[in-house]
Structure formats: C-alpha cells, structure tokens
N, CA, C and O of each residue as an XYZ file, in Angstrom:
464
protein
N      -5.426    -22.867     -0.603
C      -6.440    -21.920     -0.918
C      -5.864    -20.503     -0.808
O      -5.264    -20.155      0.209
N      -6.043    -19.703     -1.836
C      -5.566    -18.321     -1.866
C      -6.411    -17.443     -0.957
O      -7.629    -17.604     -0.881
N      -5.768    -16.529     -0.280
C      -6.498    -15.605      0.578
C      -5.900    -14.260      0.600
O      -4.763    -14.102      0.155
N      -6.585    -13.267      1.087
C      -6.091    -11.980      1.239
C      -6.688    -11.356      2.564
O      -7.893    -11.406      2.811
N      -5.783    -10.781      3.377
C      -6.218    -10.165      4.554
C      -5.442     -8.884      4.754
O      -4.363     -8.748      4.177
N      -5.923     -7.943      5.530
C      -5.265     -6.705      5.746
C      -5.542     -6.191      7.142
O      -6.551     -6.535      7.758
N      -4.623     -5.352      7.639
C      -4.867     -4.632      8.906
C      -4.240     -3.322      8.822
O      -3.344     -3.077      8.015
N      -4.731     -2.435      9.695
C      -4.250     -1.033      9.785
C      -3.621     -0.813     11.181
O      -4.158     -1.217     12.212
N      -2.487     -0.169     11.146
C      -1.815      0.097     12.404
C      -1.373      1.567     12.357
O      -1.125      2.140     11.297
N      -1.288      2.153     13.585
C      -0.841      3.576     13.694
C       0.432      3.507     14.607
O       0.328      3.609     15.829
N       1.629      3.331     13.980
C       2.862      3.276     14.746
C       3.263      4.514     15.476
O       4.041      4.450     16.428
N       2.738      5.674     15.046
C       2.850      6.932     15.771
C       1.953      7.941     15.175
O       1.472      7.767     14.055
N       1.711      8.995     15.889
C       0.771     10.051     15.448
C       1.028     10.561     14.069
O       2.150     10.955     13.750
N       0.026     10.565     13.249
C       0.126     11.111     11.907
C       0.448     10.127     10.880
O       0.538     10.498      9.709
N       0.640      8.853     11.218
C       1.085      7.809     10.243
C       0.093      6.583     10.353
O      -0.208      6.077     11.434
N      -0.358      6.179      9.204
C      -1.177      5.009      9.109
C      -0.449      3.955      8.216
O      -0.032      4.295      7.109
N      -0.295      2.720      8.667
C       0.293      1.673      7.924
C      -0.726      0.633      7.656
O      -1.351      0.080      8.561
N      -0.893      0.360      6.316
C      -1.801     -0.700      5.828
C      -0.956     -1.856      5.528
O      -0.171     -1.809      4.580
N      -1.066     -2.914      6.291
C      -0.295     -4.156      6.066
C      -1.195     -5.167      5.319
O      -2.276     -5.523      5.789
N      -0.721     -5.613      4.154
C      -1.408     -6.535      3.250
C      -0.794     -7.855      3.410
O       0.392     -7.970      3.719
N      -1.592     -8.888      3.202
C      -1.084    -10.252      3.291
C      -1.863    -11.164      2.353
O      -3.091    -11.097      2.309
N      -1.167    -12.015      1.604
C      -1.735    -13.026      0.735
C      -1.656    -12.659     -0.750
O      -0.700    -12.053     -1.233
N      -2.713    -13.063     -1.433
C      -2.751    -12.871     -2.893
C      -3.750    -11.767     -3.251
O      -4.939    -11.857     -2.944
N      -3.241    -10.740     -3.898
C      -4.079     -9.664     -4.309
C      -4.594     -9.969     -5.712
O      -4.102     -9.397     -6.685
N      -5.578    -10.864     -5.831
C      -6.001    -11.253     -7.123
C      -7.464    -10.757     -7.343
O      -8.035    -10.052     -6.511
N      -8.055    -11.177     -8.545
C      -9.437    -10.719     -8.834
C     -10.413    -11.095     -7.757
O     -11.339    -10.327     -7.499
N     -10.261    -12.256     -7.098
C     -11.187    -12.764     -6.069
C     -11.137    -11.909     -4.840
O     -12.077    -11.949     -4.046
N     -10.092    -11.134     -4.634
C      -9.934    -10.453     -3.420
C     -10.251     -8.938     -3.674
O      -9.899     -8.087     -2.856
N     -10.911     -8.625     -4.808
C     -11.111     -7.223     -5.223
C     -11.862     -6.401     -4.113
O     -11.444     -5.300     -3.754
N     -12.956     -6.965     -3.602
C     -13.722     -6.199     -2.519
C     -12.850     -5.920     -1.333
O     -12.812     -4.807     -0.808
N     -12.139     -6.963     -0.911
C     -11.247     -6.807      0.288
C     -10.203     -5.738     -0.001
O      -9.868     -4.940      0.875
N      -9.688     -5.720     -1.229
C      -8.643     -4.678     -1.564
C      -9.287     -3.323     -1.580
O      -8.665     -2.367     -1.117
N     -10.425     -3.183     -2.054
C     -11.129     -1.878     -1.964
C     -11.397     -1.397     -0.520
O     -11.236     -0.217     -0.209
N     -11.803     -2.327      0.341
C     -11.946     -2.008      1.725
C     -10.602     -1.595      2.314
O     -10.534     -0.616      3.057
N      -9.595     -2.280      2.014
C      -8.276     -1.962      2.589
C      -7.802     -0.572      2.190
O      -7.377      0.217      3.033
N      -7.881     -0.283      0.891
C      -7.463      0.986      0.403
C      -8.380      2.146      0.851
O      -7.926      3.273      1.048
N      -9.671      1.838      1.004
C     -10.593      2.842      1.555
C     -10.281      3.178      2.951
O     -10.465      4.326      3.358
N      -9.815      2.242      3.719
C      -9.380      2.550      5.075
C      -8.322      3.617      5.126
O      -8.313      4.430      6.050
N      -7.408      3.640      4.138
C      -6.391      4.660      4.037
C      -6.968      6.002      3.699
O      -6.621      7.023      4.293
N      -7.841      5.983      2.753
C      -8.423      7.283      2.224
C      -9.253      7.942      3.263
O      -9.215      9.162      3.423
N     -10.039      7.115      4.006
C     -10.985      7.673      4.985
C     -10.310      8.001      6.388
O     -10.947      8.600      7.255
N      -9.077      7.614      6.567
C      -8.423      7.967      7.838
C      -7.938      9.358      7.861
O      -7.754      9.958      6.802
N      -7.716      9.918      9.031
C      -7.272     11.330      9.152
C      -5.761     11.540      8.970
O      -5.322     12.663      8.723
N      -4.985     10.497      9.086
C      -3.523     10.662      9.103
C      -2.998     11.311      7.773
O      -3.527     11.052      6.692
N      -1.997     12.115      7.896
C      -1.407     12.846      6.747
C      -0.599     11.852      5.919
O      -0.613     11.942      4.691
N       0.110     10.903      6.547
C       1.022     10.004      5.879
C       0.455      8.579      5.910
O       0.023      8.112      6.964
N       0.452      7.884      4.763
C       0.052      6.521      4.687
C       1.092      5.688      4.058
O       1.823      6.153      3.183
N       1.189      4.424      4.491
C       2.097      3.503      3.998
C       1.388      2.227      3.678
O       0.599      1.752      4.494
N       1.634      1.634      2.507
C       1.127      0.341      2.129
C       2.277     -0.676      2.218
O       3.273     -0.577      1.502
N       2.109     -1.630      3.095
C       3.217     -2.628      3.260
C       2.869     -3.941      2.577
O       1.976     -4.697      2.962
N       3.671     -4.144      1.510
C       3.465     -5.396      0.648
C       4.396     -6.568      1.079
O       4.500     -7.554      0.349
N       5.077     -6.471      2.262
C       5.963     -7.424      2.677
C       5.466     -8.886      2.680
O       6.227     -9.814      2.406
N       4.196     -9.058      2.992
C       3.587    -10.383      3.145
C       2.706    -10.729      1.995
O       1.926    -11.676      2.091
N       2.789    -10.021      0.927
C       1.940    -10.255     -0.313
C       2.705    -11.186     -1.211
O       3.907    -11.031     -1.429
N       1.974    -12.175     -1.737
C       2.632    -13.239     -2.645
C       2.340    -12.960     -4.140
O       3.067    -13.400     -5.031
N       1.235    -12.203     -4.371
C       0.803    -11.974     -5.790
C       0.107    -10.641     -5.890
O      -0.673    -10.259     -5.018
N       0.392     -9.955     -6.939
C      -0.300     -8.615     -7.166
C      -0.814     -8.667     -8.614
O      -0.035     -8.804     -9.558
N      -2.148     -8.554     -8.766
C      -2.726     -8.592    -10.080
C      -2.852     -7.162    -10.662
O      -2.688     -6.189     -9.927
N      -3.115     -7.040    -11.858
C      -3.357     -5.695    -12.556
C      -4.508     -4.961    -11.823
O      -4.454     -3.743    -11.653
N      -5.574     -5.727    -11.381
C      -6.611     -5.057    -10.659
C      -6.196     -4.485     -9.400
O      -6.694     -3.418     -9.042
N      -5.315     -5.096     -8.670
C      -4.739     -4.593     -7.415
C      -3.948     -3.313     -7.680
O      -4.016     -2.361     -6.902
N      -3.200     -3.298     -8.782
C      -2.396     -2.123     -9.087
C      -3.416     -0.989     -9.392
O      -3.225      0.139     -8.940
N      -4.449     -1.271    -10.122
C      -5.499     -0.278    -10.379
C      -6.044      0.340     -9.125
O      -6.188      1.560     -9.041
N      -6.356     -0.496     -8.128
C      -6.890     -0.060     -6.812
C      -5.865      0.807     -6.146
O      -6.196      1.835     -5.555
N      -4.604      0.396     -6.238
C      -3.514      1.252     -5.604
C      -3.403      2.637     -6.246
O      -3.172      3.648     -5.583
N      -3.576      2.630     -7.554
C      -3.415      3.949     -8.248
C      -4.598      4.794     -7.821
O      -4.423      5.977     -7.529
N      -5.822      4.218     -7.774
C      -7.004      5.053     -7.311
C      -6.746      5.596     -5.909
O      -7.026      6.762     -5.632
N      -6.223      4.768     -5.039
C      -5.965      5.171     -3.673
C      -4.954      6.328     -3.652
O      -5.172      7.320     -2.957
N      -3.916      6.218     -4.363
C      -2.864      7.235     -4.435
C      -3.497      8.605     -5.031
O      -3.223      9.697     -4.535
N      -4.295      8.464     -6.045
C      -4.918      9.650     -6.580
C      -5.847     10.372     -5.602
O      -5.869     11.603     -5.566
N      -6.631      9.601     -4.793
C      -7.449     10.164     -3.864
C      -6.738     10.826     -2.658
O      -7.134     11.878     -2.158
N      -5.687     10.151     -2.241
C      -4.857     10.775     -1.180
C      -4.167     11.953     -1.642
O      -4.077     12.936     -0.905
N      -3.645     11.936     -2.861
C      -2.967     13.155     -3.483
C      -3.964     14.318     -3.517
O      -3.611     15.452     -3.195
N      -5.173     14.041     -3.897
C      -6.183     15.120     -3.990
C      -6.493     15.743     -2.634
O      -6.987     16.868     -2.553
N      -6.192     14.982     -1.550
C      -6.329     15.473     -0.145
C      -5.043     16.068      0.370
O      -4.944     16.428      1.543
N      -4.026     16.176     -0.525
C      -2.726     16.685     -0.069
C      -2.078     15.786      0.995
O      -1.470     16.282      1.944
N      -2.217     14.418      0.824
C      -1.662     13.463      1.788
C      -0.634     12.647      1.014
O      -0.679     12.515     -0.209
N       0.275     12.121      1.781
C       1.367     11.305      1.164
C       1.054      9.810      1.259
O       0.326      9.349      2.138
N       1.635      9.088      0.317
C       1.525      7.638      0.319
C       2.914      7.076     -0.025
O       3.588      7.614     -0.904
N       3.351      6.005      0.651
C       4.620      5.361      0.406
C       4.239      3.873      0.283
O       3.158      3.449      0.690
N       5.171      3.105     -0.294
C       5.011      1.672     -0.412
C       6.228      1.055      0.220
O       7.321      1.619      0.160
N       6.044     -0.136      0.846
C       7.150     -0.938      1.379
C       7.048     -2.296      0.660
O       6.006     -2.952      0.685
N       8.157     -2.697      0.020
C       8.143     -3.976     -0.706
C       9.589     -4.514     -0.761
O      10.465     -3.887     -1.356
N       9.818     -5.639     -0.156
C      11.213     -6.241     -0.234
C      11.380     -6.810     -1.607
O      10.404     -6.966     -2.341
N      12.679     -7.142     -1.993
C      12.907     -7.802     -3.277
C      12.108     -9.070     -3.436
O      11.845     -9.786     -2.470
N      11.716     -9.345     -4.707
C      10.979    -10.631     -5.030
C      10.023    -10.352     -6.196
O      10.084     -9.337     -6.889
N       9.145    -11.333     -6.349
C       8.156    -11.269     -7.457
C       7.217    -10.076     -7.364
O       6.909     -9.454     -8.380
N       6.769     -9.755     -6.189
C       5.834     -8.645     -5.997
C       6.543     -7.313     -6.367
O       5.974     -6.485     -7.079
N       7.749     -7.125     -5.891
C       8.453     -5.938     -6.239
C       8.644     -5.827     -7.703
O       8.458     -4.743     -8.256
N       9.032     -6.960     -8.419
C       9.210     -6.906     -9.800
C       7.936     -6.535    -10.576
O       7.996     -5.834    -11.586
N       6.729     -7.040    -10.066
C       5.491     -6.646    -10.720
C       5.250     -5.186    -10.536
O       4.832     -4.518    -11.481
N       5.502     -4.628     -9.311
C       5.273     -3.221     -9.059
C       6.234     -2.346     -9.899
O       5.851     -1.268    -10.352
N       7.418     -2.792    -10.094
C       8.399     -2.042    -10.896
C       8.021     -2.063    -12.383
O       8.125     -1.030    -13.044
N       7.580     -3.228    -12.940
C       7.186     -3.307    -14.302
C       6.009     -2.388    -14.526
O       5.901     -1.795    -15.599
N       5.117     -2.245    -13.554
C       3.969     -1.411    -13.659
C       4.349      0.103    -13.371
O       3.466      0.961    -13.337
N       5.608      0.391    -13.176
C       6.133      1.733    -12.897
C       5.496      2.401    -11.667
O       5.381      3.624    -11.596
N       5.112      1.620    -10.766
C       4.488      2.135     -9.498
C       5.499      3.015     -8.717
O       5.135      3.973     -8.035
N       6.792      2.631     -8.858
C       7.811      3.447     -8.112
C       7.876      4.817     -8.637
O       8.420      5.682     -7.952
N       7.376      5.101     -9.787
C       7.408      6.526    -10.395
C       6.250      7.279     -9.800
O       6.311      8.507     -9.733
N       5.249      6.652     -9.386
C       4.051      7.284     -8.844
C       4.058      7.362     -7.337
O       3.593      8.357     -6.781
N       4.577      6.332     -6.635
C       4.512      6.210     -5.229
C       5.960      5.817     -4.721
O       6.500      4.791     -5.132
N       6.547      6.630     -3.851
C       7.840      6.284     -3.347
C       7.877      4.835     -2.746
O       6.988      4.446     -1.989
N       8.905      4.082     -3.100
C       9.013      2.647     -2.812
C      10.254      2.456     -1.939
O      11.323      3.008     -2.198
N      10.063      1.657     -0.904
C      11.158      1.427      0.113
C      11.205     -0.076      0.367
O      10.219     -0.787      0.173
N      12.351     -0.533      0.796
C      12.561     -1.963      1.017
C      12.077     -2.424      2.365
O      11.797     -3.606      2.567
N      11.979     -1.486      3.293
C      11.397     -1.826      4.650
C      10.846     -0.654      5.313
O      11.159      0.475      4.936
N       9.987     -0.871      6.348
C       9.356      0.250      7.054
C      10.352      1.117      7.761
O      10.143      2.330      7.799
N      11.434      0.597      8.335
C      12.329      1.412      9.108
C      12.986      2.444      8.217
O      13.311      3.531      8.695
N      13.195      2.157      6.954
C      13.814      3.046      6.054
C      13.020      4.361      5.734
O      13.605      5.352      5.296
N      11.721      4.339      5.956
C      10.906      5.455      5.661
C      10.346      6.089      6.900
O      10.050      7.283      6.849
N      10.173      5.414      8.000
C       9.476      5.939      9.166
C      10.112      7.179      9.740
O       9.403      7.927     10.414
N      11.372      7.467      9.538
C      12.019      8.646     10.094
C      11.624      9.873      9.240
O      11.556     10.975      9.785
N      11.374      9.734      7.991
C      11.093     10.830      7.105
C       9.595     11.171      6.972
O       9.235     12.170      6.349
N       8.750     10.349      7.550
C       7.287     10.628      7.411
C       6.890     11.744      8.328
O       7.528     11.975      9.356
N       5.807     12.462      7.953
C       5.207     13.558      8.810
C       4.809     12.985     10.117
O       4.368     11.839     10.202
N       4.957     13.757     11.121
C       4.409     13.305     12.438
C       3.370     14.306     12.906
O       2.784     14.133     13.975
C-alpha cells in the first residue's frame, strides 16, 4: 500500500527541515499541502525539504513544491532541497526544480551555509 508521511524538525535556530517519506502521488495531495503549509507558516528564515525517503514524485507534488517556494520567496525566506541520486532526483531534474530551488545531495552539505 502506498503511503505518504512527513515530519518537521528544527536542527538549530532559524532552520526548519521538512522530511518527506513515501509516495507523493495524487492520493497524498492533502497531506502534501499540509506538509508544505507547515513550512510556509513557520517563522524560520531557512527551510529545507528532504526527499531522501521519497519513492515517487508526481507532477502534482512538483506543483505543490513550486507554490511553497513562491510563497516563501514572497516572504524573503530561503528554500533548499535535499535529494540523493535516484528516480526522484531524476524527476526533479527533468522538471528543472534545481533551477528554482537549490538542490543538494545530503543535509550536511547545506547546513553550514544556511542562515542561523
């Protein structure tokens, strides 16, 4: 059975990490909206979406991610993505998400450069 879950963590002051897990498909649209809304409504200046545990990303998920990035940008806040090599990364690359949102292979590679 396909599923989608998410959690928010604050590894240090000023940074919010949204960890996604499962399949980001049409059936998970409401949960995806809730997940991305958690980033937009949080006070942290820097946000990270971690796709490490995601198995599938649909076009609807990419649309939700673009909306989230637009809203954060309008608030002068930053958004980064973490995605290791694999099918999900290929999908994000084909959708040119790396041109809109900085993309990193792991969390440790970006944590030093984020606002605190």
